[in-house]
N, C-alpha and C positions, 0 to 999 in steps of 0.2 A: 116532399117529392122522392122513391127511394130508389136505386140504381144498382143493381146486383150485378157483378163482374163473378161469375165462377161459383162455386158451392158455397154454403157456409151460413148461419144466421146472423144478424145483426145482432150485436151487444146493448142492450134497452139502456146499460147505466150509464147515466149521464152527471157523474159525481165529480168525476174530475180523478187529478191525479190521486188528491187523497185519500180514494175509495180502494187502496191497498188491502192485501188481505195476508198483512202480518202487523196484527194490534200490538201496540206494545205492553210489554211486562209488568202486569201491576206490582207495585212493591207490596211484600208480605206483613209488614207494621203499616194502620196508619196513619195519616197524614195528621192527626190530631196528634198524634202519639209521638212523631217524628218531628213535628216542629220546631217543639223546646230546644233538641238539640243539633237542627240544623246550619248549616254555616251561613247560611240565608238570613236566619234569626240573630243572630249573632254578630254579622256584620251591618244588620239594619241597625240593631241595638246600639253597636258602636257609634254609628253614624248621628242617630240620636244624640248621645252623649257630650261627640265633640259639636254637634253644632252650638251648644249653648255658648263655651266660653269662646267660639271664633265668632258668633253673633254679637255677643255683648260687645267685642272689639270692633268691629265693624260697624255696629251701629252708632257706638258712640263715637269714635273718628269722625264717620259721614255726615253724625248730624253737630258735631261742634265745626267741622271746615266748611260746610255747608252754610250753615248759619253767621259764617266769620264772612264768607265770601259775600253772602246776600248784603250784610251789611256793609260791606266795603266795595259794593256797587257803584254807588254813588263815585267814590275814587275809581284808579286805573288797577288798582288792586286786587277786587273783586272779581274781575273775570278770568285771570287767568287762576286766581285760586279758585274756583268752580270747575276750572277745565280740569285742571290737578286733582281735584277729589274724584271726578270723573273717571279720571284716570285710574285713579288708587281703587275706586270700587271694580271697575273691570280687572284689575289685577286681582282681587281678590275675588273675582267671578271664576279666573281661572283656575285660580285654586280649589275652587268650590265645583266646578266640573271636572277636574281631574277626581279630588274627594269622593265626588259620584260616580264617574266611572268606576273607582276601583271597590265603593263599601255598596253601593245599591246596582252595580252592573248595571248604570243606565247608558245608552248611546247616544248621548248628548256633542253635538259638533262645536266646534269652537265659530264665534261669529267673525267674520270680515273684521281685518283692522283696520285704524284710523289712520287715515293720509288725508295730508294737505296737498292743496293743489300744486303750492310752489313749496313745499318742503320748510317754508320758514317757521319760525315760531307761533307767529299769529297765525299762518294758516292752519298749524296743526291744532290752535286752541279754538280757532272756529271752526274746523271740521267735528274736535272733540263734542263742543256744544252744542252743534249741530245733529249730532250722532243719534237715534231715537234707540239705539243699544245700548247708550252710555248711560242715557235716562233710567232704562231698563235696567241697569245695574245696581243703580242708586234705589229704586223702587224697591228690589230683591232687599239691600242691606235694610230698605227702612222696615217692612213686612214680615223678612224671616226673623228678627228679634223674638217678636211678642209670638211669633208659633212656636219658635226653638225652646222659649223659657216652656211654653204649654206640653212641646211634647217629651221634652226632658223630665218635665215633671210627674208627669200620664206614666211614662214609659219606666224609669224607674222607679214609680210608687208600686205599679203591679210587679215589676218583677222581684222587688226587694221584700214585700210584701208575701209573694204567692211562695217562693223559696222559702223564708225564713218560718212559714206557717206549714209547708209541707216538710220541713225538715225540726218540726218544733219536740218532736220526742227525742231527736239525737243530744239537743243541745237544753233540755229544759232542767236538768240537771244545775245548769248553772246559777241558778235563781236561790235555791235554798243554799248553798254552797258560798255564792261569792255576795248576793242582797240579802240574805237571811228570810227571802218570803218563799211561798210554796210553786209559785209559778207567774205565770202572765195575770197582773190583776184588771179584769174586766169591770168591777166597780167597787166602791171601799165608802165608807160612811163612820159616824161615830160608834155604827154598833157592830158592826158586820163588814168584810168583804169576801168578794167574789173572786178566787183565782183557779186558771186553768191547771190542774194539777192528778187531777184524775185518771185514769186509761181511759174512760170515753170521751172525757172533754178532751184530750189531748190527737185521741182518733180523730174525733169531729174537726178539732182544727186540721190537722193534716190531711184529711178529705179535702177540705175549704182550700186550702194553700196549693193541693194538685188542680184543683178545680183553678184556682188564679192562674198555676203555672203553665196547663193545657190553654189557657185564655192568651194569656199575656202576647205569645207569638203573632197571632192572630192581630193586637191590637198594634203592636210595631210594626207589621206590615201596611197597616192601614195608615198609620202615621209616617212611613215611611213613602207610602205613595203621594201623599200633599207635596213632601219634600219634591220626589221627582216633577209632580206638575208645574213647581215653584222655579227649579231649575231649566226647565225643557221652556216654561215659559219668558222665565225674564231674562235668564242666563246664555240660551242660545241662540243659534237665528231665529230671525223673522221669520217667517210662513212666505213672507215677499221675496227673500235674499234666498231662502231654501229652495223654492220655486224658479228663481233666476239662475240660481247655479245648479238644478237640475235640466232648464231649459238648454244651459249653455252646455254642459255635458252631453244630453242627446243632441244638439247639433253636429256635434264634434263625431258622434256615432253617424250620423246619416251623412254627413262629410264623406266621412272614412267608406262608407257605405256603397255610395254614389260611385266614390272613387273607382273600390273595388269592381263596382260594374259595369264603369266603363273601360278598367282593364280587361277585366275580361273578355267583353263584346269586343276590344281592340284585337285580342289574342287570337279570338275565335274566326275573325275577319281574315286576319293575316295568314294565321295555319290553316285553315281551311279552306273557305268559298274563295280566299283573293289566290292562295296557290293552286287551285282546281282551274279558275278563269285563266291563271296565267298558263299553266300546263294545256287550257284548252285552246286558246290563240297561236301556243306553238305547236299544237296539233293540224288546227285549222291551217296555219302559215304553207306545214309540212302538205298538206292533203292540196294544197291550190298550185303549189309546184308541180306534183305529180300527176297532178288532173288530166294533162294532156299525153302524158311519158305512161303512166299508168295506170289507166283509169279504176282497176280490179281495186289496186291497192289505194289510190284516193278513197274510191266508196270506204273501205273497210277502216278507214282512219276515220273519214264521217262520219262513220255508226259509231266508233269508236267514242269520238268526241260527241256526238248527241246521249251517249251513256253519260258520261261526264258533266253533259250540261244538266241532268236529272238529278244525279247527284248533290251538283252544287246548288241546284233549285231546293234541293229536301234541307240541306245544310241551313239555307238562307231562312227556309221557313221555320226549320226549330231555333234558329237564331231569333227572328222577331217572337217568335213563340214563348222565347225565355226572357225576352222584353217585355211586352204584353202581349198575351194571346189576342186575337181577335175574336173569338169565341167569348172571352170574357167581357170583350166591351159590349158584343153582339145580344148575349144572350144570357151573363149573369153567373154569378159563383154553381149555381147547379150543373149547368152544361160543363163550363170550366173544370170543374171538380172532376165530374164523370169523363170528361175526354180525358185528364189527367190518371186517373182509376184504371181507365183499358188500355195505360201503358207499362200499369204497373205490372211485374213480373208473378205478384201471386192476386188471386182473386179480392176485391174489396169491393164491399159493402159503401156505399155512398146515400146520405140521406142528410136532403137543405131544408130547413123548414122555416123559410123568411117570407112574410109578406110582402116586404120592400127590400130596394137594394140598397146598399152603403153608401157611402161615397166614396167614388174611385181609387184615391188613397187605400183608403182603409181596405177596400174590396180584392186591389191588389196585393197587398200585404196577407191580407187573408189566403188569397191565391198560392202565393211563394210560398209560406209557412207551411198547406198542406201539401204542395209540389216536395218542398224537402222532406219532409217527415214520409213522404211514401217514397222519396228517395233511399231514406235511411233504412224503410222495410226492406226494399227490394236489395239493396246491397250489404246489411247486415245482420239484419233481424233473423233469418232462415224460420221465416213465419210460414204458415199454409193459410192464412186466412187475414185480413185486415176489415176494419171499419172506420169511417169517415162521418162524425156528426157537424152537423152546423145547425146552430140557433139563434135565436135574440133572447138578454133576458136582459130586462128594462133598457138600461141604456149602456150595455155593454154586446157583444157578438162575440159570440160563443164558438169555440174549434176544440174537438174533441177527437185525436185518429188512436185507436187501440189495436195491438196488433199481437197474438199467441207465439211470437218468437223465443229466442232464448233470453233475452231482457239484458241488464246490465248496461243500458245505455245511459252517459254522465256527463252533465253538461258542463261542469268544471273543467272534463278531461281537454278542453282547449277544440273540442270537432263541431261541426255545424250547427250542434242545438246551441254553445253559445255562439256564434253567430245569429240565431234566430234569436235568442234572448235579447242581445243587442239590440237587433231590429228591432224588436216589440216594445223594448222601452222606450226609444226615441217616440214613440205615439204613445205615451200611458199603456203600452199593453204589458202583459204579464206570459211566463211562460213555465209550465209547472211540469214538471218529471218524474214519472213513478214508475221504473226500471228494476224491477227485484232482480238477483240473478237467479237465470232459469225461466223467468218470464212469469204474465203478462206485463207488456210497455202499453202505459197510458197516458198520453201528452194532452194536458189542457193547456189551448192557448186561450186568453181573454184579450179583444182589442175595444177600443171605446167605438161606440154606435155612434156616426156621425151619417145622417140622412142627405 
């Protein structure tokens, strides 16, 4: 259902903030020609070359210590030896994560440290042996060695043969001068030999080398992608631990938001309605005293008090609407957002396309998100029209607010948009802002759908 407040037509786009009108400038040189010289290629190639010696040391030491620890399990020495081996693997894992961050630009987080319950040695040994993260580090030490050998061999072979063949016409003179042969020997037996020495053969060799040079960066990137998966899956925190950390952070955001809302309500009550009611009580007291002495003055004071009562009631209604509007509970998002749009200082077109209502918590967050965005339009956008679209896509509730104002909204500047981002993050939501200077501004919010 669409409701229009004032003139203007609705923006039919629902592409979100990513549909900006400023496409990125395309590089002049194609990616296939840039790849051999890009820093990313050389960083990943260096990562693959360093992986072999590191994995050899890690694999050898890990296998040796695990074998010794397993053999000594019948004695007391095997348990702390295994724990020490796992701790060593975790140390290597920290180095590998740092290497992946520096060379692969992989944003991998550190897993939680191991802590014993009592702080003693045996408590720490038990915690290390019970930690799934420690065993995943050991698994990385065992699995990464054969992969590092393969990746090292393939990447170095393609790189060396590619550049050697591509530059063959530049160094072909080495063979007749120092080796006494005409060039690279392709075939030779007792009767005849085949060398790459003619101009055509050298040109074909160089062309094949150029193909290898252009293909090698993509091979290196593919090999490095496997390393990224191994580092993330085996050396990073588990999904459960990441989710727990995320939920703890979200809980802190929710608590802070609730505390801020309570402070705002308390401030509004103390500075607004409560102050008016106190003044009203004093005015009525004075009117009561003058009722017998000066009835006309008392009547004027009662009339003024009546006006103060109306203002206080309106402030209480506004405060109650800010906490949770009754129209949202009774009639849902369509009516509630239409009421918000009617109070906006610019014409707003509202369209809500929902077959059913989401959960009350999600519905409330959606209402306050749109309300805050329309307040920003009223205060800062200098717009002449705005649109609000609400619809459901699969398991997501989508909110799309646009205006034709001056733009320049920046969530990172610590404005109300930053608070909205935190509130949406607390329920696994997303806020995306596309607001180039000069406008228009498009804000897309996604919330999980909970019926």
